[in-house]
Phi, psi and omega in degrees: 000324178295317178295323179299317178297316180297320181289327177302326182273317190261324186209073184299332180290345180260018184303328185293348178278346188303315182294347186273357183293333176246031181291171174298158196314304185290325178292327177293323177295320178297323175299311184294317183296326180293323175293320180296315181287332182281335186223083173220123185264348180200167178296323178297317179296322180295313181295316179297318178297322179296317178297316181296316182293320180296312181294317180295318179294319179298317179295317181295315180297319178298320178294320180294322178296315179298319180291330182269355186295134180301135183294337183281352182242149179288126182277144175294161176294146182299324180296319179292320178295321179297317179296317179296318179293325179297313178299315180298315183299319178295314181297309181297322179297316180297319179291329183276344184304311178298326180292314179295325177298319176299316180295322175297319177299326177294327176290329177283310183233089190284105164212161201279334188302313178298321181292318180294338174275321188290314188293314176299322178294320177302314181293322179294325175289324183292327186298309179289349179251013187294342179256014187301126176082357182290326172230168181287344181247026184302328187286347185279346183210165176284158182289155172299155181303324180297322180295313178297323178297321178292328176296317177294318180299320179292324176300314178295318180301313182294327177294317179293318177296329176298330176286319188278320189301314182291345184266000183255154171295169188304310182297318180295323180294319179295317179295320179292324174298323176296321176298321176300323177295324177296317177297321176300318180299318178296321179295318179296320180296314180295320178298311182296319179297317181294320182283316183292326183267006183278131176230147177210163179301144181291124182280179174299143183308323179293326182292336181294340184260007177275121181282082188297310183297312177299322179297319179297318180293318179295325178297321177299316180297315180295322178297322179296318178294316180297321179295320178299314179297320181296319179298315179296319180296320179294323181286341183287341178125159186282329185199161178294325178295318179295321179295317180297318179295318179296320180295320179296317178297319179295321179296319179295318179296319179297323179294318178297317179297322180297316179295324180292321183280345176290337180291151178297156181297130179293147179304329181296340180286335178294130178088349177281154174282128177260138178239124178257120180266124180247101182284174188266192184297138177081005181279163175248165180233132026215074184240350185292341184276352187295318181299317179291323180300326181294328183265346175234063187295341180275357181249158176267112185251131179222148178265141175285140175254128177293343177275347178098201183250151175275187184297333180272001179085017180265145175298133180280137174301148184217156172258186187289340183272354186287342187276359176278084184235147169292150186299324180298315179292322178298314179297321181291318179293323177295320179297319180298319182286325176298314181296321179298314180294321180296322177294323181292321186260341183074017182222161172299153184259131172278147182243135171235105187242145180233135173054244180302331178302330178291328173296323176298324177295318177301313181295324180302310183284330179292325184261339182223070188297338182263017182296141182282086181239140177263251180275155183229131174239125179250116179255134185046053187292149170277104185266130177056059176291159175074029175294335171234152180214165180215158182284167176293159182303135179089357180246155175267159179154176182303125178082020184298314180290321180295319178296321177298314180297321180294317179293324176296315179294323179297319178294322179297312179294322178299323178296329181273345189260170175279005185271352179101164186297333181283346180057235179244032189298317182295319179293313182298314180298323180291317178298322179300321186273322187231356186302312181296320181293318179297315181297319180293323181293329178291316182295319185268359182266212184297134183281137175231158174283120186219157179220136175243130177246112188251124173297143181300328179298329180287353177298337180293344180250357182283146172301147182280075178205175181283129179277154176303160185290336179271024170254119179254148179245140179230150179283089184201170174263170182295136180079163177086359181289337176295343177253009181267113183301320181295319179294320180296328176294320176297318179298317179301314180298318181294313180295333177279003177089007181268156181281135177237150180215139181268186179276121183294329179293328176290325176297315179296319179297320180297320179295321178292316179298318180299316180294319180294320181291335180300335178293345184239008177263179178293142176287129176239151185289325180210156179294137183294134177235114001286165008266352183283151177301140181292000000 
């Protein structure tokens, strides 16, 4: 209740985190780390904050264990409990740092895949550590089933409270946070009772020194890394021969496309509506526009190249690593291709952008407000980028430690991925510095007819507020909507001037998912505007 009162004054958008301050051990560490990563102004402040949080969490957990200890059993000394909790907090914190870094990255560049990976891994790590610090020998064995069950129950509870807390008046929110504390107390009592009363046959003396619980948690972490590498390897292709054949075919197609675009613009192209398709991160050029061209055969459809245009004004072929661009450069290259198409057709150009492409649209209007653009369709849009930010390398400032961790993690993933060792570093650093400003300038600038199609999975990254009416929700994951026939039909209708409407039940579901997910995202002081009402 005390944290709820403080958040009402200082950070009302983070209200859903209040019940977690007295959570079971691993969930409480995840709560603390998000505050540490969200608010650090210098390396000294980060290190000092880490020491304070580790010591404070160990002391609080030790006190909660003593208060919850069954009266019929002899309680351990408070000093021993503090030492056990201290060791646990350090271990759990180290394991949770990459997970919190992913969640921090979602606040910088909001899309659902990192969040959908981070939260299940966090819970999977928490389960074998759910009894951490409750006894001095917690590390020697896995927790009783009841202890792990209460960790899952508390995870569900905090998600449900995340839906309810922002919808209540101040007094009701504080009281509901207090109810969450009561549930926490019951969870601590059941956890302590299960661990304190657990007995098993005495193992071999050597087995007593095997850290079973930490090994299980580390194994989950290693499994997550191995699975990520396997997914990238599977996506890279079945064989070198197949890759070579595909590369040869792509080169031949690019050559034919190049010869076709060298010809002068046909007279029939004058006066036609041109549609520029801007694909997302990791895409190649120039095949993504084919699906849309089939459903809007009366329009001239072209794909944007992240490499830009050649001397003849043709989009340059690109590979998956070309999309790691700073937003300023992305906006300028997009503007050049829009102007080229507008000159060819004599009309404003409609835009259909997906994922990172929507960031390019923000940069386009922020840097070139008079660009000749007609209607805009945003697929899997990056909504409210830059909710968290960090300074440039070598400088101090808000989020300095968090930004370093994010860039380190990006390089690690980049080494495992087909995108190269740099990963998305140029894009992430750019979004951190100008993403929020570019997005805000589009909303407050010249009005355009626009439509946003948001996959329901992306609701986990949306601000917990009501979305504008021209935002439609579809049952899908982030990315890939350019290949969804049903979505392309909606795009065709919109570009043709017809009214489109989504499923209202999906809009309601998205709002619930967004509120529940807010309990596991980075704490922000206020909901980003746009898209939320100021």
